[in-house]
N, C-alpha and C positions, 0 to 999 in steps of 0.2 A: 694661904691664898696663892692661887696660880697666877701666872703672868697674864693670861687672858682675862681673869676676873679683875686684876688690877687695872688693865687697860680699859675695860668696860666702865669701871667706876671713875676713872680719871681720863676720859677720852680727850677732852679739850686740852688738858695739860700735856698729854702725850703728843697730840697734834702740834702744839706749840713747840715742844722739844724736837720734833722731826723738822719743823720749819726752821728752827734756829741751828740745827745741825748737832744737837746733843744726842739724838737717837738716829739710827740708820733709816733711810727712806724705805727700806724693805719692810719695816715694822707695819706700815699701813697695809701693804700687800699681804703680809702674813695674817693680819686680822681678817681681811676679806676671805682668804683661803680657809682659815680655821672656822669662820662663821658659816661658810658653805658646808664644810664637813659637819659641823654641829647641827645644821639644818637637816642633813641626811640622817644623822644619828637619831634625831628626835622623831623622825618618821619611822623609827623602829627597824632600821637596817643594821646589818652587822658592820663591824669596823672595816673589814676588807671591802665590802660592797660600798660603804660610804666613801672610802678612799677612792675607789674606782669611779664612782659618780662625780666626785669632786674633781678628780683629774681630768675627766671629760669636760666638765663645766668650765674649769679654770685654765685648761690647756697647759697642764704642768705634769711632770712625771710623778708616778705613785711614790717612789722613794723620797722625792722632795716633800711630798705631803706628809709622809710618816715623820720626817725630820721636823717639819713645822709643828706637827701635833706634839711631838716630844718637847719641843721648845716652849710652846704655848701652855702646856700642862705642867711645866716644871714649877716648883715652889720658888717664891722670891723672898 
């Protein structure tokens, strides 16, 4: 199970953990960025094109998006 799948299945719990300080606030932002990237991938775009579109949509650097993808797709 990847981190993104875990968060999707336990979103309310993760939200509560962010609210109580058990998880970093950036977790919610990472979910938003990865969801946008996933949206572009499902539209049958390549990885690099999806990262480019996501970086334009979310106003964040491409390297940061690659790091977020790596984190969200890691096994837990």
